[in-house]
N, C-alpha and C positions, 0 to 999 in steps of 0.2 A: 016606384018610377016616379022621378022628378019632373018638374016643368019641362015642357018641349026645348026650352033655351038654355038646358043645362046638359052638357056631354058626360058621359061616362066612357073611360078607355078601359077594355077589358086587356088589353095585352098589344105590344108593340114590338115590331121586329125590324131593328136598324138593318141598313145596308151601308157599309164601311167599304171605302176605297181601300185598294192595296198594290203594292207595288210587287209582292210575291204571295200568292195564294198559298202555296204551301207553307212559308214559314208563317204566315199568319196562323193557320189552322193549328200548326207544331204548337205556337205561344199559348191558343187556349185550349188544347190539347193540355197542357203543362197545368192550366187552372182548372181541369177537372171536365172540361167540356167534351162532347163526343162530335166527332166530324159525320155528317150526314152525307157531304158530296164534299169533294175537292177536285176542281179541274184547273190546272196551271193555266194562265193567261185567259181565264174563263170566271168561274163562280165557286163560290164556298159557302158551305152552311154549316153551322155548329149549333150544339143545344146542350143546355145542362137544366135539369129539372124543368121548371116552367119558362124556361129562359132561352131564347134563340137570337141568332144573329147572322147576316149573310155578309158575304164580301164579294166583291167585284172588282177585277183587274182595272186599275187604274189605267193601264195602257188601252184599254178598249173604251173607257167613258172619256178618254182625252184630258182627266184632271191633271195629272203630271206631265 
């Protein structure tokens, strides 16, 4: 283990805004991801190997 001021990231899970959770999940399925959860106007979770990502409906967050 390094000095206290050295950070080490073991993993990260981005949360992506989406206008359409279903279409976003389908896009990632075509890339080989597995959908763990998909709720339109809600939240989606995908995974592949050691990589995961989440999508949240941008209509809920007010981003767009």
